[in-house]
Each structure stands twice: as structure tokens, then as C-alpha cells.
C-alpha positions as CSV (number, residue, x, y, z in Angstrom):
1,M,32.1,22.5,11.0
2,L,30.2,19.4,10.1
3,S,30.6,18.2,6.5
4,Q,27.4,16.2,7.1
5,K,23.9,17.4,7.0
6,F,21.3,16.0,9.3
7,L,17.5,15.3,9.0
8,S,15.0,16.0,11.5
9,V,12.2,13.5,12.4
10,K,9.8,15.6,10.5
11,D,12.2,15.7,7.4
12,V,12.3,11.9,7.5
13,A,8.5,11.5,8.0
14,D,7.8,14.0,5.0
15,L,10.3,11.9,2.9
16,L,8.8,8.7,3.5
17,K,5.1,9.8,3.7
18,V,4.7,8.5,7.2
19,G,3.8,9.9,10.5
20,E,6.4,11.4,12.9
21,A,5.4,8.9,15.5
22,A,6.3,6.1,13.2
23,V,9.8,7.6,12.6
24,R,10.2,8.0,16.5
25,S,9.1,4.4,17.1
26,W,11.8,3.2,14.5
27,I,14.5,5.3,16.6
28,K,13.2,4.1,20.0
29,H,13.2,0.3,18.9
30,G,16.6,0.7,17.3
31,D,15.6,0.3,13.7
32,L,16.7,3.7,12.8
33,R,20.0,5.2,14.0
34,A,19.7,8.7,15.3
35,V,21.6,11.3,17.3
36,D,20.0,12.8,20.2
37,V,20.6,16.6,20.2
38,G,19.0,18.1,23.2
39,R,15.2,17.4,22.9
40,E,15.5,16.6,19.1
41,W,16.6,13.6,17.1
42,R,18.7,13.9,14.1
43,I,19.3,11.3,11.4
44,A,22.2,11.3,9.0
45,P,21.1,10.6,5.3
46,R,23.4,7.4,5.2
47,D,21.8,6.2,8.3
48,L,18.1,6.5,6.5
49,E,19.6,4.9,3.5
50,S,20.8,2.0,5.5
51,F,17.5,1.7,7.0
52,L,15.6,1.8,3.8
53,Q,18.1,-1.0,2.4
54,R,17.4,-3.2,5.4
55,H,13.7,-2.9,5.0
56,A,13.5,-3.6,1.2
57,N,11.6,-6.5,0.1
58,R,14.3,-7.6,-2.2
59,P,18.2,-6.8,-2.9
60,P,18.9,-3.5,-5.1
61,D,20.6,-5.6,-7.8
62,D,17.6,-7.9,-8.1
63,T,19.7,-11.1,-8.9
64,N,17.1,-13.2,-7.4
65,R,14.2,-12.0,-10.0
66,R,12.9,-15.0,-12.0
67,E,12.8,-14.7,-15.8
68,G,9.4,-13.0,-17.0
69,E,9.0,-11.1,-13.6
70,P,8.7,-7.5,-13.8
71,D,11.9,-5.7,-12.5
72,G,10.3,-2.8,-10.9
73,G,12.5,-0.2,-12.6
74,G,15.7,-2.0,-11.3
75,T,17.0,1.5,-9.9
76,P,17.7,1.5,-6.1
77,F,16.3,4.2,-4.1
78,R,19.1,6.9,-3.4
79,L,18.1,9.4,-0.7
80,S,20.9,12.0,-1.7
81,A,18.8,12.8,-5.0
82,E,15.6,13.3,-2.8
83,I,16.9,15.8,-0.4
84,S,16.2,19.4,-1.2
85,P,19.0,22.0,-0.1
86,K,16.5,23.4,2.4
87,Q,16.0,20.0,4.1
88,Q,19.8,19.5,4.4
89,E,20.1,22.5,6.6
């Protein structure tokens, strides 16, 4: 049995508030790693987290921030906290 739960294209689109076509485009162009399962794509949560980190506008530790600039909260995005149990199935 798999210990890892996968996300569908729709799950990823819903989490990121983008269209399914955008997610499929990222997969097609190799930006987002996915597994082809029959006629569907499945994305591992760690691969989505990696995609988001690569497309962030600054590093999560924010070491390059200048004094006086807002820190934007300073908390890196953690996908695992955002997935409901239903989405993991």
C-alpha cells in the first residue's frame, strides 16, 4: 500500500486558485512533476511544495530582506497543513 497520498489536477487547481488548464500546462512543460495514471495526472504533495518553492519571489528564510522592509509574515508555505483529509484520498 502506498504511504503517500496524491493530488489530482483539480485538487492542485483548487488549492492554488488557478484553472486546471494552468496546472496541466505546468505538467506539460516540466515545471510541475506529476505521475501519469491512465488518463489522469497525480501530483505528490512534496512535488507541489517543490514547485511552489522554485516559483517563490524570495527564499523562505528571507535572509535577503533589507532593514525596514516588511517581512510578509516570515512563514514559508506548508502544503501539508492545507490539505484536508478528503483531498488526500
